[in-house]
KOLKOL-745767 format. One record per residue: residue number from 0; x, z, y of N, C-alpha, C in turn. Coordinates in steps of 0.001 Angstrom, whole numbers. Layout:
N
+-----+---------+---------+---------+---------+---------+---------+---------+---------+---------+
|   k |     n.X |     n.Z |     n.Y |    ca.X |    ca.Z |    ca.Y |     c.X |     c.Z |     c.Y |
+-----+---------+---------+---------+---------+---------+---------+---------+---------+---------+
| NUM |       X |       Z |       Y |       X |       Z |       Y |       X |       Z |       Y |
...
+-----+---------+---------+---------+---------+---------+---------+---------+---------+---------+
***
This chain:
139
+-----+---------+---------+---------+---------+---------+---------+---------+---------+---------+
|   k |     n.X |     n.Z |     n.Y |    ca.X |    ca.Z |    ca.Y |     c.X |     c.Z |     c.Y |
+-----+---------+---------+---------+---------+---------+---------+---------+---------+---------+
|   0 |  132179 |  -22183 |  140597 |  131282 |  -21130 |  140175 |  130992 |  -20273 |  141396 |
|   1 |  129698 |  -20131 |  141733 |  129314 |  -19417 |  142947 |  128303 |  -18329 |  142610 |
|   2 |  128636 |  -17091 |  142986 |  127691 |  -15984 |  142854 |  128158 |  -14866 |  143758 |
|   3 |  127229 |  -14261 |  144479 |  127587 |  -13153 |  145351 |  127797 |  -11858 |  144577 |
|   4 |  127291 |  -11775 |  143359 |  127485 |  -10599 |  142504 |  128827 |  -10755 |  141792 |
|   5 |  129793 |   -9960 |  142205 |  131158 |  -10116 |  141692 |  131235 |   -9952 |  140176 |
|   6 |  130459 |   -9032 |  139615 |  130510 |   -8827 |  138167 |  130000 |  -10054 |  137415 |
|   7 |  128882 |  -10615 |  137877 |  128330 |  -11814 |  137245 |  129279 |  -12997 |  137434 |
|   8 |  129833 |  -13120 |  138627 |  130768 |  -14211 |  138922 |  131969 |  -14146 |  137990 |
|   9 |  132545 |  -12959 |  137847 |  133721 |  -12793 |  136973 |  133370 |  -13059 |  135512 |
|  10 |  132210 |  -12604 |  135082 |  131792 |  -12785 |  133695 |  131576 |  -14264 |  133365 |
|  11 |  130871 |  -14970 |  134245 |  130629 |  -16400 |  134008 |  131943 |  -17178 |  134086 |
|  12 |  132771 |  -16876 |  135071 |  134063 |  -17569 |  135189 |  134915 |  -17341 |  133944 |
|  13 |  134956 |  -16118 |  133465 |  135714 |  -15800 |  132253 |  135164 |  -16562 |  131052 |
|  14 |  133852 |  -16604 |  130932 |  133218 |  -17325 |  129827 |  133569 |  -18806 |  129872 |
|  15 |  133516 |  -19407 |  131055 |  133839 |  -20830 |  131187 |  135323 |  -21090 |  130937 |
|  16 |  136171 |  -20201 |  131414 |  137614 |  -20358 |  131154 |  137906 |  -20275 |  129661 |
|  17 |  137214 |  -19370 |  128990 |  137378 |  -19225 |  127539 |  136989 |  -20523 |  126817 |
|  18 |  136061 |  -21280 |  127384 |  135646 |  -22560 |  126806 |  136537 |  -23711 |  127245 |
|  19 |  137573 |  -23422 |  128068 |  138542 |  -24440 |  128440 |  138363 |  -25039 |  129823 |
|  20 |  137392 |  -24568 |  130583 |  137188 |  -25080 |  131935 |  138180 |  -24442 |  132902 |
|  21 |  138647 |  -25217 |  133871 |  139372 |  -24657 |  135013 |  138291 |  -24232 |  135997 |
|  22 |  138323 |  -22990 |  136428 |  137240 |  -22448 |  137247 |  137772 |  -21918 |  138571 |
|  23 |  137117 |  -22313 |  139637 |  137322 |  -21706 |  140940 |  136052 |  -20916 |  141205 |
|  24 |  136190 |  -19601 |  141359 |  135031 |  -18736 |  141555 |  135016 |  -18217 |  142988 |
|  25 |  133871 |  -18403 |  143658 |  133713 |  -17949 |  145041 |  132415 |  -17162 |  145175 |
|  26 |  132303 |  -16407 |  146270 |  131203 |  -15483 |  146421 |  130028 |  -15948 |  147252 |
|  27 |  130107 |  -17142 |  147845 |  128968 |  -17600 |  148645 |  128993 |  -19116 |  148814 |
|  28 |  127890 |  -19642 |  149305 |  127741 |  -21082 |  149461 |  128700 |  -21687 |  150468 |
|  29 |  129037 |  -20941 |  151511 |  129969 |  -21451 |  152516 |  131341 |  -21692 |  151896 |
|  30 |  131823 |  -20737 |  151135 |  133125 |  -20894 |  150464 |  133069 |  -22019 |  149432 |
|  31 |  131945 |  -22139 |  148746 |  131795 |  -23213 |  147759 |  131864 |  -24579 |  148424 |
|  32 |  131133 |  -24741 |  149529 |  131133 |  -26024 |  150230 |  132529 |  -26365 |  150726 |
|  33 |  133235 |  -25395 |  151262 |  134602 |  -25637 |  151741 |  135504 |  -26092 |  150606 |
|  34 |  135390 |  -25438 |  149455 |  136200 |  -25795 |  148294 |  135866 |  -27199 |  147807 |
|  35 |  134586 |  -27517 |  147732 |  134162 |  -28823 |  147239 |  134635 |  -29928 |  148165 |
|  36 |  134502 |  -29713 |  149467 |  134912 |  -30731 |  150445 |  136430 |  -30903 |  150450 |
|  37 |  137176 |  -29798 |  150401 |  138632 |  -29909 |  150523 |  139330 |  -30268 |  149211 |
|  38 |  138874 |  -29698 |  148100 |  139585 |  -29880 |  146840 |  138865 |  -30763 |  145835 |
|  39 |  137543 |  -30884 |  145968 |  136758 |  -31618 |  144991 |  136567 |  -30791 |  143727 |
|  40 |  135503 |  -31058 |  143016 |  135206 |  -30396 |  141751 |  134528 |  -31397 |  140835 |
|  41 |  134513 |  -31100 |  139543 |  133843 |  -31960 |  138572 |  132410 |  -31527 |  138319 |
|  42 |  132101 |  -30265 |  138639 |  130754 |  -29736 |  138428 |  130614 |  -28452 |  139241 |
|  43 |  129376 |  -28027 |  139428 |  129099 |  -26810 |  140173 |  128146 |  -25935 |  139376 |
|  44 |  128475 |  -24647 |  139298 |  127583 |  -23646 |  138717 |  127310 |  -22655 |  139839 |
|  45 |  126031 |  -22447 |  140168 |  125713 |  -21565 |  141287 |  124481 |  -20718 |  141020 |
|  46 |  124511 |  -19539 |  141585 |  123332 |  -18691 |  141600 |  122373 |  -19274 |  142629 |
|  47 |  121091 |  -19041 |  142458 |  120096 |  -19511 |  143421 |  119996 |  -18544 |  144592 |
|  48 |  119882 |  -17263 |  144281 |  119645 |  -16258 |  145309 |  120949 |  -15618 |  145752 |
|  49 |  121352 |  -15953 |  146978 |  122520 |  -15346 |  147591 |  122191 |  -15178 |  149070 |
|  50 |  122753 |  -14157 |  149708 |  122486 |  -14006 |  151134 |  123101 |  -15154 |  151926 |
|  51 |  122428 |  -15555 |  152989 |  122955 |  -16617 |  153854 |  122826 |  -17980 |  153211 |
|  52 |  123946 |  -18591 |  152959 |  124030 |  -19950 |  152410 |  123761 |  -19874 |  150917 |
|  53 |  122494 |  -19974 |  150526 |  122098 |  -19760 |  149129 |  122251 |  -21018 |  148284 |
|  54 |  121857 |  -20925 |  147030 |  122012 |  -22041 |  146102 |  121209 |  -23270 |  146475 |
|  55 |  119997 |  -23083 |  146979 |  119178 |  -24229 |  147397 |  119847 |  -24942 |  148564 |
|  56 |  120305 |  -24181 |  149547 |  120969 |  -24774 |  150715 |  122235 |  -25506 |  150293 |
|  57 |  122990 |  -24918 |  149390 |  124214 |  -25553 |  148900 |  123899 |  -26876 |  148208 |
|  58 |  122923 |  -26875 |  147321 |  122554 |  -28102 |  146601 |  122051 |  -29176 |  147560 |
|  59 |  121186 |  -28799 |  148474 |  120672 |  -29772 |  149463 |  121804 |  -30336 |  150312 |
|  60 |  122708 |  -29480 |  150755 |  123821 |  -29926 |  151591 |  124708 |  -30909 |  150853 |
|  61 |  125004 |  -30621 |  149596 |  125841 |  -31522 |  148806 |  125185 |  -32881 |  148636 |
|  62 |  123908 |  -32883 |  148330 |  123211 |  -34162 |  148144 |  123067 |  -34913 |  149476 |
|  63 |  122837 |  -34210 |  150560 |  122694 |  -34848 |  151867 |  124008 |  -35471 |  152334 |
|  64 |  125117 |  -34808 |  152058 |  126424 |  -35325 |  152453 |  126906 |  -36418 |  151521 |
|  65 |  126288 |  -36526 |  150386 |  126668 |  -37516 |  149381 |  128151 |  -37412 |  149026 |
|  66 |  128648 |  -36167 |  149024 |  130041 |  -35938 |  148641 |  130263 |  -36471 |  147232 |
|  67 |  129362 |  -36151 |  146381 |  129375 |  -36672 |  145024 |  127931 |  -36707 |  144553 |
|  68 |  127267 |  -37837 |  144719 |  125841 |  -37892 |  144411 |  125510 |  -37581 |  142955 |
|  69 |  126470 |  -37731 |  142071 |  126213 |  -37447 |  140660 |  126875 |  -36150 |  140210 |
|  70 |  127326 |  -35321 |  141157 |  127965 |  -34064 |  140793 |  127010 |  -33228 |  139960 |
|  71 |  127379 |  -32912 |  138723 |  126516 |  -32069 |  137899 |  126426 |  -30659 |  138491 |
|  72 |  125207 |  -30158 |  138615 |  124986 |  -28827 |  139164 |  124114 |  -28037 |  138206 |
|  73 |  124585 |  -26833 |  137860 |  123802 |  -25892 |  137069 |  123470 |  -24719 |  137980 |
|  74 |  122178 |  -24479 |  138154 |  121705 |  -23369 |  138971 |  121141 |  -22321 |  138030 |
|  75 |  121560 |  -21076 |  138196 |  120965 |  -20012 |  137396 |  120224 |  -19066 |  138324 |
|  76 |  119119 |  -18546 |  137823 |  118256 |  -17746 |  138689 |  117417 |  -16748 |  137919 |
|  77 |  117022 |  -15726 |  138636 |  116113 |  -14732 |  138089 |  114703 |  -14897 |  138627 |
|  78 |  114473 |  -15904 |  139491 |  113134 |  -16101 |  140037 |  112234 |  -16737 |  138988 |
|  79 |  110933 |  -16550 |  139159 |  109972 |  -17129 |  138227 |  109959 |  -18641 |  138269 |
|  80 |  109478 |  -19234 |  137217 |  109472 |  -20701 |  137097 |  108603 |  -21392 |  138135 |
|  81 |  107687 |  -20678 |  138754 |  106809 |  -21268 |  139772 |  107246 |  -20939 |  141185 |
|  82 |  108444 |  -20408 |  141353 |  108955 |  -20054 |  142675 |  109145 |  -21320 |  143509 |
|  83 |  108757 |  -21260 |  144776 |  108839 |  -22421 |  145671 |  110262 |  -22933 |  145830 |
|  84 |  111252 |  -22059 |  145715 |  112647 |  -22508 |  145851 |  113028 |  -23486 |  144746 |
|  85 |  112421 |  -23343 |  143592 |  112713 |  -24275 |  142498 |  112111 |  -25644 |  142767 |
|  86 |  110985 |  -25673 |  143482 |  110387 |  -26963 |  143859 |  111367 |  -27775 |  144698 |
|  87 |  112112 |  -27107 |  145564 |  113086 |  -27796 |  146410 |  114179 |  -28449 |  145583 |
|  88 |  114497 |  -27862 |  144438 |  115544 |  -28420 |  143585 |  115049 |  -29586 |  142740 |
|  89 |  113763 |  -29602 |  142456 |  113217 |  -30656 |  141589 |  113357 |  -32046 |  142194 |
|  90 |  113438 |  -32107 |  143520 |  113573 |  -33391 |  144193 |  115010 |  -33891 |  144244 |
|  91 |  115951 |  -33064 |  143835 |  117364 |  -33426 |  143867 |  117812 |  -33856 |  142478 |
|  92 |  118742 |  -34789 |  142419 |  119177 |  -35320 |  141127 |  120294 |  -34496 |  140511 |
|  93 |  120436 |  -34625 |  139203 |  121538 |  -34038 |  138435 |  121661 |  -32525 |  138605 |
|  94 |  120520 |  -31840 |  138549 |  120521 |  -30381 |  138633 |  119757 |  -29822 |  137445 |
|  95 |  120355 |  -28848 |  136776 |  119687 |  -28130 |  135691 |  119508 |  -26689 |  136129 |
|  96 |  118388 |  -26112 |  135787 |  118115 |  -24722 |  136126 |  118082 |  -23906 |  134838 |
|  97 |  118850 |  -22831 |  134812 |  118838 |  -21882 |  133711 |  118261 |  -20580 |  134246 |
|  98 |  117297 |  -20037 |  133547 |  116629 |  -18816 |  133997 |  117258 |  -17593 |  133357 |
|  99 |  117490 |  -16564 |  134196 |  117990 |  -15282 |  133703 |  116845 |  -14560 |  133010 |
| 100 |  117063 |  -13777 |  132014 |  118400 |  -13596 |  131453 |  118738 |  -14745 |  130522 |
| 101 |  119710 |  -15534 |  130904 |  120157 |  -16620 |  130041 |  121368 |  -16138 |  129278 |
| 102 |  121587 |  -16731 |  128160 |  122797 |  -16420 |  127425 |  123968 |  -17090 |  128113 |
| 103 |  125068 |  -16383 |  128272 |  126234 |  -16987 |  128910 |  126689 |  -18222 |  128152 |
| 104 |  126401 |  -18255 |  126869 |  126778 |  -19398 |  126046 |  126032 |  -20668 |  126397 |
| 105 |  124994 |  -20590 |  127203 |  124229 |  -21781 |  127581 |  124899 |  -22596 |  128677 |
| 106 |  125711 |  -21963 |  129502 |  126247 |  -22644 |  130677 |  127229 |  -23748 |  130292 |
| 107 |  128221 |  -23457 |  129460 |  129222 |  -24462 |  129089 |  128597 |  -25668 |  128399 |
| 108 |  127731 |  -25498 |  127388 |  127131 |  -26680 |  126766 |  126288 |  -27506 |  127752 |
| 109 |  125644 |  -26832 |  128685 |  124865 |  -27554 |  129688 |  125781 |  -28395 |  130566 |
| 110 |  126898 |  -27830 |  130989 |  127871 |  -28585 |  131790 |  128437 |  -29762 |  131008 |
| 111 |  128814 |  -29523 |  129773 |  129386 |  -30584 |  128940 |  128408 |  -31733 |  128794 |
| 112 |  127151 |  -31417 |  128615 |  126115 |  -32439 |  128488 |  125943 |  -33242 |  129775 |
| 113 |  126157 |  -32604 |  130904 |  125914 |  -33245 |  132199 |  127089 |  -34040 |  132740 |
| 114 |  128320 |  -33701 |  132333 |  129492 |  -34364 |  132911 |  129525 |  -35815 |  132450 |
| 115 |  129523 |  -36749 |  133395 |  129492 |  -38174 |  133036 |  130833 |  -38645 |  132475 |
| 116 |  130857 |  -38968 |  131195 |  132107 |  -39363 |  130549 |  132638 |  -40694 |  131066 |
| 117 |  131792 |  -41563 |  131575 |  132256 |  -42864 |  132062 |  133193 |  -42714 |  133251 |
| 118 |  133059 |  -41642 |  134017 |  133871 |  -41457 |  135218 |  135161 |  -40692 |  134949 |
| 119 |  135392 |  -40297 |  133725 |  136552 |  -39479 |  133420 |  137746 |  -40323 |  133009 |
| 120 |  138945 |  -39850 |  133364 |  140151 |  -40514 |  132890 |  140454 |  -40024 |  131471 |
| 121 |  141503 |  -40553 |  130856 |  141763 |  -40223 |  129447 |  142093 |  -38745 |  129243 |
| 122 |  142798 |  -38121 |  130188 |  143103 |  -36694 |  130069 |  141831 |  -35880 |  130138 |
| 123 |  140967 |  -36192 |  131097 |  139705 |  -35474 |  131224 |  138828 |  -35695 |  130000 |
| 124 |  138853 |  -36896 |  129453 |  138051 |  -37196 |  128273 |  138522 |  -36362 |  127078 |
| 125 |  139844 |  -36214 |  126924 |  140363 |  -35362 |  125846 |  139946 |  -33908 |  126065 |
| 126 |  139996 |  -33455 |  127317 |  139576 |  -32086 |  127628 |  138102 |  -31899 |  127321 |
| 127 |  137278 |  -32862 |  127726 |  135840 |  -32776 |  127463 |  135580 |  -32756 |  125961 |
| 128 |  136301 |  -33577 |  125219 |  136135 |  -33592 |  123768 |  136529 |  -32238 |  123181 |
| 129 |  137611 |  -31667 |  123682 |  138032 |  -30337 |  123217 |  136955 |  -29294 |  123514 |
| 130 |  136401 |  -29346 |  124718 |  135384 |  -28383 |  125111 |  134145 |  -28474 |  124241 |
| 131 |  133810 |  -29688 |  123844 |  132590 |  -29865 |  123048 |  132871 |  -29786 |  121552 |
| 132 |  134162 |  -29576 |  121177 |  134498 |  -29408 |  119758 |  134644 |  -30721 |  119012 |
| 133 |  134812 |  -31835 |  119718 |  134944 |  -33134 |  119084 |  136373 |  -33622 |  119239 |
| 134 |  136701 |  -34702 |  118553 |  137997 |  -35347 |  118735 |  137822 |  -36510 |  119683 |
| 135 |  138723 |  -36628 |  120639 |  138677 |  -37753 |  121570 |  139311 |  -38960 |  120913 |
| 136 |  138773 |  -40106 |  121193 |  139341 |  -41349 |  120714 |  140665 |  -41583 |  121429 |
| 137 |  141707 |  -42060 |  120733 |  142999 |  -42272 |  121375 |  142987 |  -43434 |  122343 |
| 138 |  141933 |  -44223 |  122392 |  141902 |  -45377 |  123295 |  141204 |  -45048 |  124571 |
+-----+---------+---------+---------+---------+---------+---------+---------+---------+---------+
***
């Protein structure tokens, strides 16, 4: 979870934790990239507008490095739907854009929908089923 606004970052992280996600929350794209490269993540939630290493740069860098070409990314933004920065994201795969003011309740279901279940182990599959309110198959 990446946002330079500490209040928004804490609120979104808390909301995702409440839904059962393990969340690492950082304040900028540089810290996010370091975390992703060193520790790995299952998904990324990022603000678009941040000083310096912004959400567009972060998304482009991740796709260019092919760290995880199918890494689900949710970008949230307050810019208009015709903003040129959004055009840059349209060419990248596995990215969803949520426009502010979005309901915090939209982020978790969007992530759950995007996480590829075929790549998950049985523990992760049970967690995903719990997050989405379903029962995981014991097999």
